[in-house]
PyMOL Python script that loads the backbone (N, CA, C, O; Angstrom):
from pymol import cmd

cmd.read_pdbstr("""\
ATOM      1  N   UNK A   1      11.996   8.445  18.042  1.00  0.00           N
ATOM      2  CA  UNK A   1      10.711   8.071  18.933  1.00  0.00           C
ATOM      3  C   UNK A   1       9.982   6.343  18.189  1.00  0.00           C
ATOM      4  O   UNK A   1       9.229   6.280  17.217  1.00  0.00           O
ATOM      5  N   UNK A   2      10.452   5.266  18.925  1.00  0.00           N
ATOM      6  CA  UNK A   2      10.877   3.723  18.406  1.00  0.00           C
ATOM      7  C   UNK A   2       9.611   4.120  18.115  1.00  0.00           C
ATOM      8  O   UNK A   2       8.789   4.922  18.560  1.00  0.00           O
ATOM      9  N   UNK A   3       9.783   2.492  16.320  1.00  0.00           N
ATOM     10  CA  UNK A   3       8.160   2.024  16.504  1.00  0.00           C
ATOM     11  C   UNK A   3       7.658   1.351  17.230  1.00  0.00           C
ATOM     12  O   UNK A   3       8.349   0.432  17.668  1.00  0.00           O
ATOM     13  N   UNK A   4       6.331   1.461  17.678  1.00  0.00           N
ATOM     14  CA  UNK A   4       5.586   0.986  19.232  1.00  0.00           C
ATOM     15  C   UNK A   4       4.907  -0.697  18.668  1.00  0.00           C
ATOM     16  O   UNK A   4       4.671  -1.714  19.321  1.00  0.00           O
ATOM     17  N   UNK A   5       4.741  -0.360  17.057  1.00  0.00           N
ATOM     18  CA  UNK A   5       3.801  -1.677  16.868  1.00  0.00           C
ATOM     19  C   UNK A   5       4.347  -2.861  17.241  1.00  0.00           C
ATOM     20  O   UNK A   5       5.554  -2.840  17.479  1.00  0.00           O
ATOM     21  N   UNK A   6       3.791  -3.846  17.348  1.00  0.00           N
ATOM     22  CA  UNK A   6       4.538  -5.234  17.130  1.00  0.00           C
ATOM     23  C   UNK A   6       3.636  -6.116  16.517  1.00  0.00           C
ATOM     24  O   UNK A   6       2.410  -6.223  16.486  1.00  0.00           O
ATOM     25  N   UNK A   7       4.671  -6.765  16.001  1.00  0.00           N
ATOM     26  CA  UNK A   7       4.258  -8.167  14.468  1.00  0.00           C
ATOM     27  C   UNK A   7       4.106  -8.841  15.560  1.00  0.00           C
ATOM     28  O   UNK A   7       4.482  -8.774  16.731  1.00  0.00           O
ATOM     29  N   UNK A   8       3.022  -9.971  14.449  1.00  0.00           N
ATOM     30  CA  UNK A   8       2.752 -11.446  15.413  1.00  0.00           C
ATOM     31  C   UNK A   8       3.713 -12.162  14.757  1.00  0.00           C
ATOM     32  O   UNK A   8       4.101 -12.064  13.593  1.00  0.00           O
ATOM     33  N   UNK A   9       4.173 -13.152  15.949  1.00  0.00           N
ATOM     34  CA  UNK A   9       5.207 -13.958  15.817  1.00  0.00           C
ATOM     35  C   UNK A   9       4.880 -15.331  14.646  1.00  0.00           C
ATOM     36  O   UNK A   9       3.660 -15.487  14.670  1.00  0.00           O
ATOM     37  N   UNK A  10       5.217 -15.870  14.125  1.00  0.00           N
ATOM     38  CA  UNK A  10       5.419 -16.489  13.125  1.00  0.00           C
ATOM     39  C   UNK A  10       4.658 -18.042  13.862  1.00  0.00           C
ATOM     40  O   UNK A  10       4.917 -18.513  14.970  1.00  0.00           O
ATOM     41  N   UNK A  11       3.654 -18.598  12.804  1.00  0.00           N
ATOM     42  CA  UNK A  11       3.339 -19.671  13.781  1.00  0.00           C
ATOM     43  C   UNK A  11       4.003 -20.626  13.100  1.00  0.00           C
ATOM     44  O   UNK A  11       4.053 -21.697  13.706  1.00  0.00           O
ATOM     45  N   UNK A  12       4.517 -20.605  12.071  1.00  0.00           N
ATOM     46  CA  UNK A  12       5.055 -21.904  11.080  1.00  0.00           C
ATOM     47  C   UNK A  12       6.143 -22.652  12.062  1.00  0.00           C
ATOM     48  O   UNK A  12       6.006 -23.770  12.558  1.00  0.00           O
ATOM     49  N   UNK A  13       7.817 -21.309  12.298  1.00  0.00           N
ATOM     50  CA  UNK A  13       8.194 -21.930  12.570  1.00  0.00           C
ATOM     51  C   UNK A  13       8.711 -21.395  14.120  1.00  0.00           C
ATOM     52  O   UNK A  13       9.810 -21.634  14.621  1.00  0.00           O
ATOM     53  N   UNK A  14       7.831 -20.771  14.597  1.00  0.00           N
ATOM     54  CA  UNK A  14       8.327 -20.340  15.935  1.00  0.00           C
ATOM     55  C   UNK A  14       9.250 -19.009  16.726  1.00  0.00           C
ATOM     56  O   UNK A  14       9.189 -18.336  17.755  1.00  0.00           O
ATOM     57  N   UNK A  15      10.131 -19.152  15.473  1.00  0.00           N
ATOM     58  CA  UNK A  15      11.170 -17.870  15.581  1.00  0.00           C
ATOM     59  C   UNK A  15      11.418 -16.067  15.261  1.00  0.00           C
ATOM     60  O   UNK A  15      11.917 -15.032  15.702  1.00  0.00           O
ATOM     61  N   UNK A  16      10.838 -16.517  14.437  1.00  0.00           N
ATOM     62  CA  UNK A  16      10.533 -15.106  13.372  1.00  0.00           C
ATOM     63  C   UNK A  16       9.040 -14.563  13.594  1.00  0.00           C
ATOM     64  O   UNK A  16       8.046 -15.175  13.986  1.00  0.00           O
ATOM     65  N   UNK A  17       9.231 -12.906  13.132  1.00  0.00           N
ATOM     66  CA  UNK A  17       8.058 -12.731  13.157  1.00  0.00           C
ATOM     67  C   UNK A  17       7.711 -11.666  11.868  1.00  0.00           C
ATOM     68  O   UNK A  17       8.508 -10.950  11.262  1.00  0.00           O
ATOM     69  N   UNK A  18       6.223 -11.817  11.662  1.00  0.00           N
ATOM     70  CA  UNK A  18       6.022 -11.437  10.493  1.00  0.00           C
ATOM     71  C   UNK A  18       6.039 -10.043  10.168  1.00  0.00           C
ATOM     72  O   UNK A  18       5.772  -9.299  11.111  1.00  0.00           O
ATOM     73  N   UNK A  19       6.199  -9.695   9.451  1.00  0.00           N
ATOM     74  CA  UNK A  19       6.211  -8.187   8.887  1.00  0.00           C
ATOM     75  C   UNK A  19       5.828  -7.774   8.125  1.00  0.00           C
ATOM     76  O   UNK A  19       6.678  -7.819   7.236  1.00  0.00           O
ATOM     77  N   UNK A  20       4.378  -6.992   7.559  1.00  0.00           N
ATOM     78  CA  UNK A  20       4.482  -6.318   6.196  1.00  0.00           C
ATOM     79  C   UNK A  20       4.814  -5.737   5.230  1.00  0.00           C
ATOM     80  O   UNK A  20       5.152  -4.604   5.574  1.00  0.00           O
ATOM     81  N   UNK A  21       4.912  -5.874   4.198  1.00  0.00           N
ATOM     82  CA  UNK A  21       5.384  -5.542   2.839  1.00  0.00           C
ATOM     83  C   UNK A  21       4.039  -4.736   2.166  1.00  0.00           C
ATOM     84  O   UNK A  21       2.903  -5.210   2.167  1.00  0.00           O
ATOM     85  N   UNK A  22       4.419  -3.408   1.588  1.00  0.00           N
ATOM     86  CA  UNK A  22       3.865  -3.097   0.721  1.00  0.00           C
ATOM     87  C   UNK A  22       3.996  -2.928  -0.795  1.00  0.00           C
ATOM     88  O   UNK A  22       5.021  -3.294  -1.370  1.00  0.00           O
ATOM     89  N   UNK A  23       3.009  -2.401  -1.417  1.00  0.00           N
ATOM     90  CA  UNK A  23       3.522  -2.574  -3.246  1.00  0.00           C
ATOM     91  C   UNK A  23       2.620  -1.335  -3.732  1.00  0.00           C
ATOM     92  O   UNK A  23       1.923  -0.569  -3.066  1.00  0.00           O
ATOM     93  N   UNK A  24       2.891  -1.398  -5.264  1.00  0.00           N
ATOM     94  CA  UNK A  24       1.944  -0.243  -5.912  1.00  0.00           C
ATOM     95  C   UNK A  24       1.065  -0.796  -6.740  1.00  0.00           C
ATOM     96  O   UNK A  24       1.679  -1.137  -7.752  1.00  0.00           O
ATOM     97  N   UNK A  25      -0.315  -1.115  -6.839  1.00  0.00           N
ATOM     98  CA  UNK A  25      -1.036  -1.212  -8.189  1.00  0.00           C
ATOM     99  C   UNK A  25      -0.420  -1.202  -9.826  1.00  0.00           C
ATOM    100  O   UNK A  25       0.779  -1.481  -9.834  1.00  0.00           O
ATOM    101  N   UNK A  26      -0.887  -0.988 -10.934  1.00  0.00           N
ATOM    102  CA  UNK A  26      -0.852  -1.127 -11.941  1.00  0.00           C
ATOM    103  C   UNK A  26      -1.106   0.165 -12.214  1.00  0.00           C
ATOM    104  O   UNK A  26      -0.303   0.710 -12.972  1.00  0.00           O
ATOM    105  N   UNK A  27      -1.835   0.683 -11.882  1.00  0.00           N
ATOM    106  CA  UNK A  27      -2.367   2.301 -11.981  1.00  0.00           C
ATOM    107  C   UNK A  27      -1.601   3.188 -10.833  1.00  0.00           C
ATOM    108  O   UNK A  27      -2.003   4.334 -10.629  1.00  0.00           O
ATOM    109  N   UNK A  28      -0.472   2.648 -10.065  1.00  0.00           N
ATOM    110  CA  UNK A  28       0.212   3.402  -9.140  1.00  0.00           C
ATOM    111  C   UNK A  28      -0.216   3.593  -8.103  1.00  0.00           C
ATOM    112  O   UNK A  28       0.457   4.319  -7.372  1.00  0.00           O
ATOM    113  N   UNK A  29      -1.440   3.067  -7.601  1.00  0.00           N
ATOM    114  CA  UNK A  29      -2.114   3.268  -6.582  1.00  0.00           C
ATOM    115  C   UNK A  29      -1.235   2.362  -5.346  1.00  0.00           C
ATOM    116  O   UNK A  29      -0.530   1.371  -5.540  1.00  0.00           O
ATOM    117  N   UNK A  30      -1.521   3.030  -4.066  1.00  0.00           N
ATOM    118  CA  UNK A  30      -0.218   2.207  -3.197  1.00  0.00           C
ATOM    119  C   UNK A  30      -1.885   0.593  -2.340  1.00  0.00           C
ATOM    120  O   UNK A  30      -3.091   0.492  -2.111  1.00  0.00           O
ATOM    121  N   UNK A  31      -0.590  -0.174  -2.264  1.00  0.00           N
ATOM    122  CA  UNK A  31      -1.517  -0.985  -1.544  1.00  0.00           C
ATOM    123  C   UNK A  31      -0.741  -2.028  -0.822  1.00  0.00           C
ATOM    124  O   UNK A  31       0.020  -2.946  -1.127  1.00  0.00           O
ATOM    125  N   UNK A  32      -1.385  -1.366   0.567  1.00  0.00           N
ATOM    126  CA  UNK A  32      -0.636  -1.610   1.748  1.00  0.00           C
ATOM    127  C   UNK A  32      -1.001  -2.930   2.439  1.00  0.00           C
ATOM    128  O   UNK A  32      -2.071  -3.521   2.294  1.00  0.00           O
ATOM    129  N   UNK A  33       0.163  -3.367   3.313  1.00  0.00           N
ATOM    130  CA  UNK A  33       0.193  -4.890   3.699  1.00  0.00           C
ATOM    131  C   UNK A  33      -0.293  -5.706   2.760  1.00  0.00           C
ATOM    132  O   UNK A  33      -1.352  -6.279   3.017  1.00  0.00           O
ATOM    133  N   UNK A  34       0.357  -5.943   1.479  1.00  0.00           N
ATOM    134  CA  UNK A  34       0.422  -6.436   0.614  1.00  0.00           C
ATOM    135  C   UNK A  34       0.374  -8.230   0.876  1.00  0.00           C
ATOM    136  O   UNK A  34      -0.504  -9.080   0.730  1.00  0.00           O
ATOM    137  N   UNK A  35       1.523  -8.250   1.242  1.00  0.00           N
ATOM    138  CA  UNK A  35       2.165  -9.392   1.960  1.00  0.00           C
ATOM    139  C   UNK A  35       2.789  -9.644   3.190  1.00  0.00           C
ATOM    140  O   UNK A  35       3.725  -8.860   3.350  1.00  0.00           O
ATOM    141  N   UNK A  36       2.656 -10.362   4.047  1.00  0.00           N
ATOM    142  CA  UNK A  36       3.614 -10.225   4.712  1.00  0.00           C
ATOM    143  C   UNK A  36       4.030 -11.681   5.328  1.00  0.00           C
ATOM    144  O   UNK A  36       3.401 -12.737   5.400  1.00  0.00           O
ATOM    145  N   UNK A  37       5.691 -11.210   5.850  1.00  0.00           N
ATOM    146  CA  UNK A  37       7.193 -12.434   5.563  1.00  0.00           C
ATOM    147  C   UNK A  37       7.519 -12.655   6.557  1.00  0.00           C
ATOM    148  O   UNK A  37       7.453 -11.782   7.422  1.00  0.00           O
ATOM    149  N   UNK A  38       8.122 -14.224   6.901  1.00  0.00           N
ATOM    150  CA  UNK A  38       8.621 -14.215   8.111  1.00  0.00           C
ATOM    151  C   UNK A  38       9.712 -13.371   8.111  1.00  0.00           C
ATOM    152  O   UNK A  38      10.131 -12.861   7.072  1.00  0.00           O
ATOM    153  N   UNK A  39      10.403 -13.107   9.637  1.00  0.00           N
ATOM    154  CA  UNK A  39      12.115 -13.011   9.190  1.00  0.00           C
ATOM    155  C   UNK A  39      12.538 -13.243   9.211  1.00  0.00           C
ATOM    156  O   UNK A  39      13.573 -12.676   8.862  1.00  0.00           O
ATOM    157  N   UNK A  40      12.519 -14.690   9.724  1.00  0.00           N
ATOM    158  CA  UNK A  40      13.280 -16.075   9.773  1.00  0.00           C
ATOM    159  C   UNK A  40      13.870 -16.379   8.495  1.00  0.00           C
ATOM    160  O   UNK A  40      13.042 -16.896   7.744  1.00  0.00           O
ATOM    161  N   UNK A  41      15.252 -16.208   7.881  1.00  0.00           N
ATOM    162  CA  UNK A  41      15.172 -17.031   6.068  1.00  0.00           C
ATOM    163  C   UNK A  41      15.086 -18.018   5.991  1.00  0.00           C
ATOM    164  O   UNK A  41      14.986 -18.491   4.859  1.00  0.00           O
ATOM    165  N   UNK A  42      15.070 -19.177   7.523  1.00  0.00           N
ATOM    166  CA  UNK A  42      15.656 -20.209   7.050  1.00  0.00           C
ATOM    167  C   UNK A  42      13.434 -21.114   6.970  1.00  0.00           C
ATOM    168  O   UNK A  42      13.052 -22.273   6.811  1.00  0.00           O
ATOM    169  N   UNK A  43      12.654 -19.776   7.181  1.00  0.00           N
ATOM    170  CA  UNK A  43      11.497 -20.541   7.486  1.00  0.00           C
ATOM    171  C   UNK A  43      10.720 -19.787   5.857  1.00  0.00           C
ATOM    172  O   UNK A  43      10.441 -20.473   4.874  1.00  0.00           O
ATOM    173  N   UNK A  44      10.604 -18.963   5.912  1.00  0.00           N
ATOM    174  CA  UNK A  44      10.372 -18.328   4.617  1.00  0.00           C
ATOM    175  C   UNK A  44       9.044 -18.575   4.351  1.00  0.00           C
ATOM    176  O   UNK A  44       8.692 -18.410   3.183  1.00  0.00           O
ATOM    177  N   UNK A  45       8.057 -19.005   5.319  1.00  0.00           N
ATOM    178  CA  UNK A  45       6.357 -18.477   5.161  1.00  0.00           C
ATOM    179  C   UNK A  45       6.148 -17.160   5.121  1.00  0.00           C
ATOM    180  O   UNK A  45       6.846 -16.313   5.678  1.00  0.00           O
ATOM    181  N   UNK A  46       4.856 -16.905   4.236  1.00  0.00           N
ATOM    182  CA  UNK A  46       4.626 -15.524   3.817  1.00  0.00           C
ATOM    183  C   UNK A  46       3.272 -15.696   3.466  1.00  0.00           C
ATOM    184  O   UNK A  46       2.725 -16.798   3.494  1.00  0.00           O
ATOM    185  N   UNK A  47       2.558 -14.369   3.049  1.00  0.00           N
ATOM    186  CA  UNK A  47       0.886 -14.905   2.403  1.00  0.00           C
ATOM    187  C   UNK A  47       0.820 -13.487   2.153  1.00  0.00           C
ATOM    188  O   UNK A  47       1.127 -12.620   2.972  1.00  0.00           O
ATOM    189  N   UNK A  48       0.352 -13.270   0.831  1.00  0.00           N
ATOM    190  CA  UNK A  48       0.112 -12.171   0.090  1.00  0.00           C
ATOM    191  C   UNK A  48      -1.434 -12.063  -0.556  1.00  0.00           C
ATOM    192  O   UNK A  48      -2.360 -12.874  -0.594  1.00  0.00           O
ATOM    193  N   UNK A  49      -1.344 -11.227  -0.854  1.00  0.00           N
ATOM    194  CA  UNK A  49      -2.915 -10.891  -2.009  1.00  0.00           C
ATOM    195  C   UNK A  49      -2.509 -10.411  -3.079  1.00  0.00           C
ATOM    196  O   UNK A  49      -1.972  -9.306  -3.156  1.00  0.00           O
ATOM    197  N   UNK A  50      -2.769 -11.387  -4.304  1.00  0.00           N
ATOM    198  CA  UNK A  50      -2.728 -11.252  -5.392  1.00  0.00           C
ATOM    199  C   UNK A  50      -4.244 -11.183  -6.446  1.00  0.00           C
ATOM    200  O   UNK A  50      -5.038 -12.122  -6.499  1.00  0.00           O
ATOM    201  N   UNK A  51      -4.326 -10.534  -6.834  1.00  0.00           N
ATOM    202  CA  UNK A  51      -5.699 -10.245  -7.648  1.00  0.00           C
ATOM    203  C   UNK A  51      -6.971 -10.418  -6.840  1.00  0.00           C
ATOM    204  O   UNK A  51      -8.085 -10.624  -7.322  1.00  0.00           O
ATOM    205  N   UNK A  52      -6.615 -10.288  -5.311  1.00  0.00           N
ATOM    206  CA  UNK A  52      -7.798 -10.053  -5.120  1.00  0.00           C
ATOM    207  C   UNK A  52      -7.906 -11.802  -4.160  1.00  0.00           C
ATOM    208  O   UNK A  52      -8.622 -12.050  -3.190  1.00  0.00           O
ATOM    209  N   UNK A  53      -6.731 -12.934  -5.020  1.00  0.00           N
ATOM    210  CA  UNK A  53      -7.161 -13.714  -4.343  1.00  0.00           C
ATOM    211  C   UNK A  53      -6.137 -14.302  -2.666  1.00  0.00           C
ATOM    212  O   UNK A  53      -5.810 -13.215  -2.190  1.00  0.00           O
ATOM    213  N   UNK A  54      -5.817 -14.934  -2.120  1.00  0.00           N
ATOM    214  CA  UNK A  54      -4.952 -14.680  -0.867  1.00  0.00           C
ATOM    215  C   UNK A  54      -3.951 -16.070  -1.185  1.00  0.00           C
ATOM    216  O   UNK A  54      -4.495 -17.141  -1.451  1.00  0.00           O
ATOM    217  N   UNK A  55      -2.831 -15.979  -1.145  1.00  0.00           N
ATOM    218  CA  UNK A  55      -2.037 -17.402  -1.138  1.00  0.00           C
ATOM    219  C   UNK A  55      -0.833 -17.211  -0.125  1.00  0.00           C
ATOM    220  O   UNK A  55      -0.406 -16.161   0.354  1.00  0.00           O
ATOM    221  N   UNK A  56      -0.379 -18.588   0.081  1.00  0.00           N
ATOM    222  CA  UNK A  56       0.566 -18.357   1.235  1.00  0.00           C
ATOM    223  C   UNK A  56       1.421 -19.561   1.076  1.00  0.00           C
ATOM    224  O   UNK A  56       0.791 -20.569   0.754  1.00  0.00           O
ATOM    225  N   UNK A  57       2.833 -19.715   1.239  1.00  0.00           N
ATOM    226  CA  UNK A  57       4.002 -20.333   1.120  1.00  0.00           C
ATOM    227  C   UNK A  57       4.567 -20.912  -0.053  1.00  0.00           C
ATOM    228  O   UNK A  57       5.146 -21.991  -0.182  1.00  0.00           O
ATOM    229  N   UNK A  58       4.255 -19.846  -1.053  1.00  0.00           N
ATOM    230  CA  UNK A  58       4.660 -19.785  -2.258  1.00  0.00           C
ATOM    231  C   UNK A  58       6.652 -18.693  -1.975  1.00  0.00           C
ATOM    232  O   UNK A  58       6.969 -17.829  -1.157  1.00  0.00           O
ATOM    233  N   UNK A  59       7.323 -19.263  -2.928  1.00  0.00           N
ATOM    234  CA  UNK A  59       8.854 -18.630  -3.011  1.00  0.00           C
ATOM    235  C   UNK A  59       8.425 -17.435  -2.900  1.00  0.00           C
ATOM    236  O   UNK A  59       7.373 -17.041  -3.404  1.00  0.00           O
ATOM    237  N   UNK A  60       9.394 -16.580  -2.064  1.00  0.00           N
ATOM    238  CA  UNK A  60       9.445 -15.560  -2.538  1.00  0.00           C
ATOM    239  C   UNK A  60      10.777 -14.972  -3.072  1.00  0.00           C
ATOM    240  O   UNK A  60      11.859 -15.294  -2.582  1.00  0.00           O
ATOM    241  N   UNK A  61      10.626 -13.951  -4.269  1.00  0.00           N
ATOM    242  CA  UNK A  61      12.147 -14.026  -4.376  1.00  0.00           C
ATOM    243  C   UNK A  61      12.576 -12.172  -4.746  1.00  0.00           C
ATOM    244  O   UNK A  61      11.532 -11.527  -4.648  1.00  0.00           O
ATOM    245  N   UNK A  62      13.105 -11.769  -4.909  1.00  0.00           N
ATOM    246  CA  UNK A  62      13.526 -10.642  -5.155  1.00  0.00           C
ATOM    247  C   UNK A  62      13.348  -9.853  -6.400  1.00  0.00           C
ATOM    248  O   UNK A  62      14.275  -9.986  -7.198  1.00  0.00           O
ATOM    249  N   UNK A  63      12.090  -8.824  -6.870  1.00  0.00           N
ATOM    250  CA  UNK A  63      11.847  -8.661  -7.933  1.00  0.00           C
ATOM    251  C   UNK A  63      13.086  -8.213  -8.992  1.00  0.00           C
ATOM    252  O   UNK A  63      14.190  -8.189  -8.448  1.00  0.00           O
ATOM    253  N   UNK A  64      13.063  -7.805 -10.620  1.00  0.00           N
ATOM    254  CA  UNK A  64      14.036  -7.344 -11.053  1.00  0.00           C
ATOM    255  C   UNK A  64      13.143  -6.139 -11.709  1.00  0.00           C
ATOM    256  O   UNK A  64      13.564  -5.862 -12.832  1.00  0.00           O
ATOM    257  N   UNK A  65      12.345  -5.577 -11.421  1.00  0.00           N
ATOM    258  CA  UNK A  65      11.085  -4.640 -12.538  1.00  0.00           C
ATOM    259  C   UNK A  65      12.033  -3.548 -12.326  1.00  0.00           C
ATOM    260  O   UNK A  65      11.832  -2.447 -12.837  1.00  0.00           O
TER     261      UNK A  65
END
""", "prot")
cmd.dss("prot")
cmd.show_as("cartoon", "prot")
cmd.util.cbc("prot")
cmd.orient("prot")
């Protein structure tokens, strides 16, 4: 069965779609939808939660942990 969720269009570039990313906290607890990232690689828009603070526009890179 296909995923029927619809994600919002990126308001910065109007080309990509914002998709949610999840992570795990320090104690291993899941953090659902920690960040939303535009699928357009030329755009790079993102919004995320770090330690209870919302930030957006930071460069997102691959983690090598």
